[in-house]
N, C-alpha and C positions, 0 to 999 in steps of 0.2 A: 612600669609602660606595660600598655594596652599593644596587643598584636595587631594589625591594621588588617580590616576583614574584607573578605570579598565583595563589589556588589553583587548585589542576589540575583542577578540576570548571569551571572558568570558561575558564583557556588551551585544554581542548581542545577546546571550544566553536569557539574561534578560530583553530584550527589547520588548516593545508588541506594537501592534496599538492603536490607539486610534481614536473614533467619537460615532455618535449617535449610539443609537442598530438598524439596518436593520429588523422592526418588520415586515415588509411583506415577507424579506426573514425567516423569525423566524415562521411566518405562514404555508407558502410554507413547511418546514422542519418539523411542526409539524405532517401536511397532509399527507407527502410523504410516509416515510418506514413504518412508524407505523399502520396506515390504510392498507398499502397494505400486511402486513404480516397477522393482522386482518382477512382479508377478504381470505386469502389462507388458513388460519387455520379454520375458518367457512365450507369452501368446501370442504377442507381434502385434499388440496395440499399446505402442509407444505412446503416441500423443496423449490418448484416453489416459494412460496414467501419468501423463505430467499435470493434466488438466487434475487428476484427484489427488493429487502429492501436491499440488497447487491447494486444493481444497482443506487437506489436511493440518495443510502445516498452519493455514490463514486459525483455521479450529484450534491448533494448538496452541495460538497467542493466547488467545481468550480459553484455556483450558487453565483454570486458578482455584486455591484451596475452595471448597465450601461441598455440598451433599451431592448424592447422585444424582437426585432428584431435579436439584437447580441447575447441576449440565445439562440435564435435559435441554433446558429454555436458551441456557446460555451459550451453548455449542449448535443446537438446531436451526434455532431461528435467524440468526447471522446465515446460516449456512442455504437454509430456504432462499431467503431475499438474494445472498452473492448469487443461486444458480439462477433466480432470474434475472439479474443483473449481466449474465455470462451469455442467456439466451438475447435477451435485447440485443448487448453489444458484439454479439456474432452476427445475427440478422442484419443489425444498421451497416456495422462497418461492409457486410457482402454487398449491400443495397443502396447506401447513401454516398452522396459525393463529399469532400473536403466539408464543405462549410455546413453543409445539413448534419453531418456527422457530428460536427463542433459542438453545435446549436443545440442537435438532443442530450450531449453528453453532458455540456453547462445545466441545461433543463433538471436530467437528473442530479447533479450536483446540487442545485436547488432545492430540492425534493427531498435528497440524502441531508443534509444539512440543517433541513428544518426539523424532519423525525428526532434528528440524534441530539434533540432537545430534550427527548422526552426521558430517558433513564441510559443507563450504561448498554443496556441487552438492545435498545432502538440505536445508539450512539455505535455498536459493533456493526449492529446490520445496517447501516447506512454506510461505512467504512467497505464493507464487503461487497454492497450492492456496485461502489464506483470501481472499485478493485477489478472487480470481475467482468464490471463492463468495460473498462480500459484493456482487459486481457482479452476477451471475445473480440472487443474491434481490431487490437493491436497487434495479436497473435496469430499468426495465419497458421491452420491446422487443417488437417482434409474432412475431419468430421464435420455434419453439420449442426447448429445449435442446439437441438433437443439431444442430440447424443452429450455432447460437451454438459449441458445441464444434468445430465441424468450422472454421467462421470463424477461432475464436479460435488451432487447431492453424496453419491456414495463412497467419496473420500474422507465428507465429514462424517457422514454416518459409522463410516469403519472407527473414528477416533471416538463417538458418542460411544460405540460398542463398547469398545475398548476401556473407556470410564468406567461404564454400566457394571460391567462383567469382571475387569481384574481388582484383587483384594489390594487395599489400601491400610494404613498403619489404624487398628481399633477398631478395623470391621468384621473382627471374630469375633467381638464381644457384645454378645445378643444377638438382635437381628443384623442378618449381613446389610440391609438395604441402607439403614439409617446410620452410616458410621461419623457420615458428614454432619446430619443432624444431632447426633449425640455429643460428639466434641463440641457443637458451636453452643448449645443450651451450657453444657458444662463451663463452657468458655466466661456466659454471663454469672453463674455464680461466683466465680473465680474472682470476676470484675468487680463484684460487690463487696465479697473481702477485700481488695485490694483497696477500695474507695472507704474501705471502715476503716482499716487501719491508718489512710492515709487524713482521717478526720481531723482537722486542726492544723494542720502542716501548710505547707505552701505545694504540696504534690497534690492538693484535694481536688484542683480545678483539671487538671489532666488524667487523674483517676476518673473523673466524674466524664469527662470526655472520652474515655475507651469503655465506659459501661456503655455507653451511649453505641460507640463502636459495634459492643460485643452482644448488644441487642439489635440492632440493625442484621449484624451479622446471622443470626439466629434467626428473626424471622423471614429475612430473606431463604432460609437453607430449608425453614418448615412450610413454606408457601408456595413452593415449587409444582409445577403440574403433575396431576395426577388423572388416574383414569373416573374416579368419584370424586364428587365435591370434597366430602368427607371424610376425614381419617378412617381407613377400613379395618387396620387391625390393632391387637392391643398394643404391640409395642409402638404404635407412630402413637394414639390415642395416650399412651403414658408419657412422652415425650412432649406431647401439647400440652399435656397436665403442670408437667414439669417447668416446662418455660412461661406459661400462664401464671406458675405460681413466684416465679422470679420477680415479675412485676412490681408487688409491693414491698416485695424486699429491696427493690431499685428504688420506688419510690423513698423508703424510709430513710437509705442510707443519703439519699441527695437532701432531703432535708436534716439530716444531721451534719452533711458537709454545709448546708449552707448555714445552719448555728453559727460554725467555728469551735462548738467545743470537743475536746478528746473524749471519744469514749474508750469504756473497759477493753481491755485486749481479747478478752475470750468471747467480745461480740462479731469477731470474724471467722471463730473458728466453726459456726454454726455453717453461713456460706459455704465454707472448704469442706465442710464432708457434705453438704449437699453434693457441691461438685465433684469429689469422688466417687458418690452412690450412681451419679448419671453416668459417667464414665465405665463404671465398673458394674453397671446397669444391676444393682445389688441395693439392699434396703439401708435406709440412714442411720442406724441405730441410732440411739440417745443424743440428744443436741442439747449444748449447752444453753442456760437462758441467761441472757442479758439483764443489765440493770432495767428498771422500771420506773426513772424517777422523772422523764421528760417526754414529752406526748411522743416525739420520735423513737426514742426507744422505745417506748410503749407499743409504736406500729410495728417497730422492728422484731420484737417479741412476739406478736402475733402473726406477723407476717412468716416467722419460724414455724412458729405451731402449724398454719394454715399450710406450709411447703410438706411438712412433715404428714400431715393427713392427706396431702396430693400424693404424696410420692408412692405413698401405701395403696391409696385408692387406685387412682393413677385412672379414671373416668372421669371425673367432673371436672368443669370448669377448662374444657378445649380449646376455648376460645384465642384467635391468634391476635387479637384486637388489631387488625389490618381493614383498612375498606377499598374497595375495588375504585378505580381511579373512573370517572367518569367519561361519557364521550366530550363533555365540554370541557374539561379538566385535560385531556389530551389536547385538542383541539387550541387551548390559551397556551399552551407549551412551543405547541410548532408554530402560531404564528404571534406569539408573544415577543420582547423585545431580543430575548436571548436566542429563539431560532430564526427571527428575520436576520440578524447580524450576522449569526454562525452561518446561513445558508446563501446569505450571499456571497461572503468571503471563499465560501466552497466553490460554490458555481464557478465564480472569476478566477481562480484558483485551478480548476479541474478543466473547463474552457481552455482557459489560455495555454496549460498546459497539451491536453489534446491536439489544439490548433498549431503550436510552435512542434510538439512531435511530428505531428504529419508533413508540416513543413521542412522539417529538416531529410523526415523518409524520401519525402517528395524529390528533395534538391541533393540526394543520393548522399546525404552525411554519412549515412551508417554504412556504405560501402557495402557488402554482402549481407550483411543484416537487415530481414524484412518485418521486424517485429521494433514496435518501437511503442508499447504499452510503458514502458519504465518510465517516463515521464509524466503522467498525468498519474499513472499509482505512485509515486513518491509525492508529486501534491496534493496525496487524499491524505498520504499518512502525515504528513507535516502540517496539514492544516486543522486537524486536530487537537483542542485545546485540553481535552482531559488526558492526551500526552505530555504534557509539559508546558510551560510558557515559550511564546514562539522563538524567541533567539536561541534560547538551549534546544528546544526541537530542530530546529536548522546545525547548531553547533552539532550535535550529537550526531546527527541525520548524516551529513559531510562527513564525518571522523570515521564514523561505523561504515559508510559503502566505501571509503578507500580502504580501509584494513579489511574488508571483506573482499574486496575485487583483487587487492594484492593477495590475500590467503590463498583464494581462488585462482590465481594465476600459476601459484606456485604448484598447487596442484593439481592443475591439467596439464601442467608441464611433464608429471613423474608418473601420474597414475592411470592405469590401463582402462580403454573405457569396453563397454560401458560400466562392467563391473566397480570400477575403481569409484568412478562419478556417485552409482547406488550407495556406495560402502560411507561416502560423503553425505547423502543426503539423509541417511539415519542416524550417524554422528551428528548433523547439523538439527535433525528433529527432537534429539535425546536432551540438547544443549539450548533448544528456545525455551524450555519451562524455568531457565535457570538465568538464562540472558534477559529475560523480562523483567529482573532487576533494576536495569539501565536501557535507557532508549539507545545509546550508542552501542553498548554488547547485542541486543535484540537486532538493529539493523545491522550489525558485521556477521553475525549466526544467518539471518534472512536473507542476505547477499548472496552469502557463499549459496547456499539451500537453493533459491530458485537459478545461480547461474548455472549449476550442476543440472538442475531439473530441464532447464530448454538445450545445454548443452547433449543431454542426453537422448533431448527430441530432435538434435539435429542440426541447433544455432551451432554458426563458430562461435569461437571463444571470445568473450563481449566485454572482457574487463575494463577497459581503458574507455570506450564510449558509455557505460553506467555510470562511471565517476563523472564522465562530463555530463551526462543528463541527470544527474543528482544534481549536481549545482549550479545548473539551471535552473531545475527544480526550488532549489532553495532560494536564490533570488526572486522567481514568481512570489515564493509565499511570502518574504518579505517585504518585498512592495506593495500585495494586495493586502497584510497583514496593518501594514500602516495608513493605508489608503483612509479617505474620511466616510464613513458610511451614511445612510438618511439616518436619522433620531440620534438618542444619544449613545454615545461611545458607554463603554463594562457596560451593554445590554445584557449579557449572560449573568455577572454579578448582581446587577440591579433587580434581574429577575429570580435569583435564588432569595437575594433576600428578601423580593415582596412576598416571596412562599413563606421563609420563613419566620415574616410579619405576620401574616394572617392565620399560621399555624399558631403561633402562640397569642392573637388577641384569642380565638377560637379554644385553645385550653384556659385561658384566663378567664372568658366570659362562663364559660359552663363552672368553672369552682364557685364563682361568685354566684352564679345561679343556685350552687349546693348550698351556698351563703344562707343564700334569701328563702331556700327551703321548697325553692319551685321545682327541685329534682332532687330522689335521695331513691337510695335503694341501692340492690346490685346492679340492675342496669347502668343506672348513674354512674355507678363506680367503672362500671364494665367502660363505657362509654370514654369516660374521664382518663382510662388509662390509654383508651387509642390513639384519642388527643393530645396527649404527652408524648407519646410515642411518635408522631407524626410531629409534634413541634421540635423536638429535640433530632429525629432526622432531619426536616429541614435546614435547621442550624449547622448540622456537620456538613452537608450538602454547601452553605453557606460558604464554612469555613473551606472547604476544597476549594472553592472558588474564587473566594478571595485571596488564598495563597500563592495560588497562581497567577494571580493577576501582578500580585505585589510584586513576584519576580522578573515581568516585564523588563523592557527595558523604558526607563524614565518618561518616557515620550507617550506608551502608553499607559503604565504602573498610574500617572498622577489622575487618570480617568475615574479611578475606584479610591482615592484616598479618601479616607472618613470610614470606610466600607468595615473595616476594621471593629471599629468604637460601637457601630450600629448592633453589631453582629454581639457583641462583648453586651451590651447593653440588654439586649433580647435573651442571651444565654442568662443573666444573671435576673430577670423576669420571670424566664420560664423557673428558675431552681426558686423564686419566690413561692411562684405560683404552688410549684409542688409541696413547699413547706405550707402554705396557707392551707391546702388540700388536707395533709396530714391534720395539720392543726385541728381542721374542722371533724375531721374522723375524730376525735379525742373529746372534741368540746362541744361540738356545733352550729359554734359562731366564731368570727375573727375577732383580732384584738385591734385595741387602736392603733397598737406598731405595726401590726401586718397592713392594716391598709395605710399608714403613713407611706409605708415602704414601696408598695407597689404605687401609689399619687406620684411620689418622686420618682422613681423610675419609669412612668411613663412622661412625664416633664423633660427628663431628661433624654430619655429617645424621642420625643417631637422635638425637641432642639436640634439634635443630631441628624436626623432626616431632612432638617430644612437644611442643614449646612451642605449637605450634598445635593438637595434637589430629589430624595427619593417619596416616590408615591407609594402609600400605603392605606389602608383601610383604617375609618376610623377606630380608636379604641375604645372597648365596651367602659362602662361608666364604673368607678370604683367609688363609693361612699367613701365621706369626707373623715378623718380620723378625728374623734369624739363628737 
């Protein structure tokens, strides 16, 4: 008998991420909001300390594993945008009436929702823009807008400073600055080894996806902001060379996985030794040479020899194989189907939340409470699709708020003030990096932290009213999330699929041009690796968007039915293109069998696109086999 399965929209709400406790992030969280608030209380500027602690808390939510350099952009950009939102919200709240303020906040929601389609950092920036604007308009404080904005930036920059200064696991090996980068590059070689072990088994597809994730993570870690355009130290140049040397290894491993024939066990030993050399910042030592019986195995052997040379020399081939997004790319993301749909929903949810919150405030529903920011700020978090499917977000937010409010009510009844509440803030900040594994847990911790902050700032205990406002925000987002919008539903998924299709076709077209002799040499191969990285990254983003859409209620999930078939076919097309590229390097031409495989996949893809009404550019022309 088969065990009954929960519906996807319930199963997702119960699912939590797993992994080791990020002790370094826990330490940073404990040293962020709590100490800032303590210093502010001691010097008599409690309200500014509350603002700085809120900024540190929001930055802590974005404090995820990665490199030090990447953390500057991941934490700093949203903080600067949030400070601007706090300033605008403060000035607007002081000078505008309820109707004009609601219109302004809805306009900010439209803007923030659109830019959130650009990427994860832009999405975090849009969230902080709206949350800070709601706080500025709905949290009366004695300071002016520019003072609040400076305190906000100061609180976030304090956490950025902690991230840059405090040691993390692995940071004492080699150059202190590149601990996250070194671990990310080593993870690529480990992923190559695991893919080679899985060749010929049913685990190969999952291992290839894991290799894509490892390459994406390493690429992001190495391309963070720097003062100079190019790598400026020998340690950084060495890491860049080691990353670049992993790309042909990944290409050969993908071609072997596509062929499906098991490889000798010693094939994975070389990448594992390379991973250990990256982590320990040591030399590779002798590497076992695999069999050279097929083009893919010969490519793997050549890639290992190239990697050994790159590890020893470390200053050649430092290209990270990335291309800057043009202004046109950004505009297409913001005003595309996904950006338009999300922007409209954010504007409606944020505007409706602000309007209802002001109505309740003016009707004295809050009683003694002058702060009405909670309802619109809650709506902002609830409307974000990258935090999970809609119903899952609503269920987790409601449960987390109730739990957090009840916990805080108990703390407030027994703890001394303000020292006890400051301790609660510090403890909650330490728990945020662990609580981010589940939205309900994160909501509970943030609820306790924010209620403690505002109570230190002088607001009465507000647990009951916060529960009521959260439930109102849940109702608003549920209604708006199911409203019909202009255009086709599932715009975010369709936009991701369209981008994946364009990237896959660009990669295929380049490989076919190599087959025809139009391009050749090192520059053509470097461009090929860049296009392959873009194709696999776009496919991974599409997979994530489709998985979230599939866990929605059936009324929403049906709008993206068939999208998983399209992305699966695109993945097979990119895998086949990679196998063709490896074969071209070995023999200089494609076989009729390779061409037949490509044409079959393109025909299958065209049929699946027509079934779901997906618009994509025309595929490149592939010669007919035979």
